[in-house]
C-alpha positions in Angstrom: -19.7 -1.2 22.1 -22.9 -0.3 19.6 -21.2 1.3 16.7 -22.0 4.7 15.3 -23.0 5.6 11.6 -23.2 8.4 9.6 -26.9 9.3 8.9 -27.8 11.4 5.8 -27.1 14.8 7.8 -24.0 14.1 8.9 -22.9 13.4 4.9 -24.6 16.5 3.7 -23.3 18.6 6.2 -19.7 16.9 5.1 -20.1 17.8 1.7 -21.1 21.1 2.1 -18.1 22.0 4.8 -15.7 19.5 3.3 -15.9 19.2 -0.4 -18.8 21.5 -1.5 -19.0 25.5 -2.0 -17.2 26.3 1.7 -13.6 24.3 0.3 -13.8 25.9 -3.5 -14.1 29.1 -1.9 -11.4 29.0 0.8 -8.4 28.0 -1.9 -9.6 30.7 -4.0 -6.4 32.9 -5.3 -5.5 35.7 -2.8 -7.2 38.7 -4.7 -9.2 42.1 -3.8 -13.0 40.9 -2.6 -11.9 37.3 -2.3 -14.5 35.2 0.1 -12.6 33.5 2.5 -15.1 32.7 5.4 -14.7 30.2 7.6 -11.0 29.3 5.9 -8.1 27.8 7.6 -5.0 29.6 6.5 -2.7 28.8 9.4 0.6 29.4 8.7 0.7 30.3 4.6 2.1 33.4 3.3 0.2 36.7 1.7 3.1 39.2 1.8 2.1 42.1 -0.4 -1.1 40.4 -1.4 -4.0 43.3 -2.7 -7.3 41.3 -0.8 -8.9 44.9 -0.3 -12.3 44.5 0.3 -11.7 40.8 0.9 -14.4 38.5 3.4 -12.9 37.1 6.3 -15.1 37.2 8.9 -14.6 33.8 11.2 -11.8 32.7 9.2 -7.8 31.9 11.1 -4.5 33.2 10.1 -2.7 31.8 13.1 1.4 32.3 11.8 0.4 33.9 8.4 2.6 36.6 6.7 1.0 39.6 5.7 3.8 41.6 5.6 3.4 44.8 3.0 0.0 43.7 2.0 -3.3 45.6 1.8 -6.4 44.2 3.8 -8.2 47.6 3.2 -12.1 47.6 4.0 -11.8 43.6 4.7 -14.4 42.0 6.9 -12.8 40.2 9.4 -14.9 39.7 12.6 -14.0 36.5 14.5 -11.1 36.4 13.2 -7.7 35.2 14.1 -4.3 36.7 13.4 -2.8 35.3 16.2 0.8 35.5 16.2 0.7 36.7 12.6 3.8 38.5 11.1 2.0 41.6 9.8 4.9 44.2 8.9 3.6 47.8 7.3 0.3 46.3 6.5 -3.1 48.4 5.2 -5.7 47.5 7.5 -7.7 50.8 7.0 -11.1 50.8 7.0 -11.3 47.2 8.3 -13.8 45.8 10.8 -11.8 43.5 13.1 -14.5 43.6 16.2 -14.1 40.8 17.8 -10.6 39.7 16.1 -7.9 38.0 18.2 -4.5 39.6 17.0 -2.6 38.4 19.9 1.1 38.1 19.5 0.8 39.9 16.4 3.8 41.9 14.8 1.9 45.2 13.3 4.4 47.7 13.5 4.1 50.2 11.5 0.6 48.6 10.5 -2.7 51.5 9.2 -5.3 50.7 11.2 -7.2 54.6 9.7 -10.9 54.4 10.5 -10.9 51.0 11.5 -13.2 49.4 14.2 -11.4 47.5 16.7 -14.1 46.7 19.1 -13.8 44.1 21.2 -10.4 43.2 19.5 -7.6 41.9 21.5 -3.8 42.8 20.8 -2.1 41.5 24.0 1.4 41.2 24.1 1.1 42.4 20.3 4.1 44.6 18.5 1.8 47.8 17.6 4.9 50.2 17.2 4.2 53.0 14.7 1.1 52.0 13.9 -1.2 55.0 12.8 -4.7 54.3 14.8 -5.9 57.7 13.4 -10.1 57.7 13.3 -10.0 54.1 14.2 -12.8 52.7 17.1 -11.5 51.1 19.9 -14.2 51.1 22.3 -13.3 47.9 24.9 -10.6 46.3 22.6 -7.8 45.0 24.8 -4.1 46.1 24.7 -2.7 44.3 27.7 0.8 44.3 27.4 0.9 45.5 24.1 3.8 47.7 22.5 2.7 51.6 20.9 6.3 52.6 20.9 5.4 55.6 17.9 2.1 55.2 17.3 0.2 56.9 16.1 -3.5 57.0 18.6 -7.0 57.4 17.7 -6.7 61.4 17.3 -4.5 61.9 14.8 -2.4 63.9 16.6 -0.7 62.1 19.1 2.3 59.8 19.4 2.8 57.6 21.8 5.9 57.9 23.4 9.0 54.8 23.6 7.6 52.1 26.3 4.2 52.8 25.8 3.5 49.1 27.0 -0.5 48.2 27.4 -1.2 51.8 26.4 -0.4 55.1 24.6 1.6 57.1 27.2 2.0 60.6 24.5 5.0 62.0 24.2 6.2 64.8 26.7 6.1 68.1 24.4 8.7 70.8 24.8 6.6 73.9 26.2 7.1 76.7 24.0 9.8 78.5 23.6 11.9 74.8 24.9 14.3 73.4 22.7 14.5 70.0 22.8 16.7 67.4 22.3 
């Protein structure tokens, strides 16, 4: 059986992606504006971190923790946050186009003004989240829990048990007392 050898192109690619600039940027300390493009941060803990304006495109954050973190205005197209804990995270103005948030816990998250085009929220917990002015065109909310979330119009609050979409809470007609 012939033995395969790595040529100069393979060696250059390994140097660039493993030993070069990409590895260096992926090990950068969490801070506003950090460049984490095409990085692997699965299972990492970023609780309370300020990552405002970070570039997180094409990166993986599966099972990572972002509770109470600031991810304002991040660029996270095609990023993967599968099964991440993101309780109370601020994603205002974030670009999450084509991002994967399947089974993520986004309780009380803010998506105010965020771009969520074709983003997957399958099985996500979105209880109490704020979607005011978010662009959710073609987002997949299959089996997502919207209980108590504020919808994109900034007025509609989703009823308890809103699964897979926002069912507005029943409003009492004028003059009727609600319990």
